[in-house]
Steps between C-alpha positions, in 0.01 A plus 500: 500500500224759503225461755150643472377779719176538685330752721489369858171687560334265247547198726385391844554199726193275519505176696880484491507551120541815299206598281429797279314773690204679344591833343306681775720354777810701567755564766383854573388593849133596522308743719124457522339832595145539633372857514173677570552745214752611242565826685561311826776281360665774290510746791609252767727254321541616139867588523588179684316295236674689218843437655416131537376479139822660374698250708333220303206411723166414342234724657140376486230731641143389572256794505127524561283508188495834319839627617726655237815290471687743274686676786628165624612392154712818496674356808565166327216292647253270331139544606211267583157575641240280665287493184766457231550128537868559578441459874513120470839521327611752761446263794599171334844362433809552706456729800653848474825580676339820627146603588406870527158595638317822582295526818190587291527185288565289810192635681273439197589137422483207749681272251787748479511517879562124507768527228685775689495295820634196311777714347592633843539139620714410197858596577590501128256774399584868541192693615454876456196689630391861482215708635336535840267278699683166495374246756751436778562138395598607150744783564662332803861424419505742208763772472439849363746545214580806291576415136713769336377548143744513214498817290326308221236367743419856606457608137286201402293525819431864409378392154287223656345746747419739213343212304289420807383862513691580818671837504840484662760776490779285643556134574621398844838328483379214724198273540414334832388137509449245773716201408599162617774365283548125474 
């Protein structure tokens, strides 16, 4: 007897029954990234994001209006800005498994400040922060971690920096983030 095959990622458990999941739902891990500028995220976390993207993570970056998203697309991220209409999609749906936030973006947005604090209280969400000037209540309990970039991450980060108009003769082999893993 021959049985049919199906892709497990097409189904989900709803109310004790299995139902077909929308095509947009998948089993990939997701990182939501909030940054003050393209240059900020590429310089501070570009290699880490590239390595995550190549490991199968979905990277979604929310930038202020007018920022060039091309350098981040080089790193494997999809881009949204506050004016594109994608912000609603960005914040709706299942929560991300990881939240990455720059100090500049955090300082500029009270709503984001609340979201970061909620994520820090949620033991299932990995939180990664970069930049200076974090309020004591936010960075308390965080650990400074050095991510060692893969060789490919260093190359692609170099291309992303060039696309952002940032001259860089060499790429550091590590990036430092404040993290609290779930």
